[in-house]
C-alpha positions, 0 to 999 in steps of 0.5 A: 948742526948737520954741517958740523957732523959732515965736517967731523966725518970728513976729519975736521977738528972742532977748531977747524969747524969754528974757523969756517963757521965763525971766521978766523978773527973771532976764533983767534980772539981768545984762547981756544981751550977756554973759548965760548965758541969751543963749547958752541961747536962741541954742542953743534957736533953733539946735537947734530950727531943725535939728529942724524942717529935718531933725533930727526924722527922727533923733529919730523913729529913736531912738523907733521900732522 
């Protein structure tokens, strides 16, 4: 998730991110607009941003005393 946030902050598109995370063969195997990978990448970016903004506190609560 944090890789997705960093990539988006650097100007990468969701498709660019998918190419790096899943490889060109898998990304190009189906149309991007209807690809399940597209949904996965969008969720990674969204959830990663939530962690960066405030969610990391919730994560720390789960792992702390």
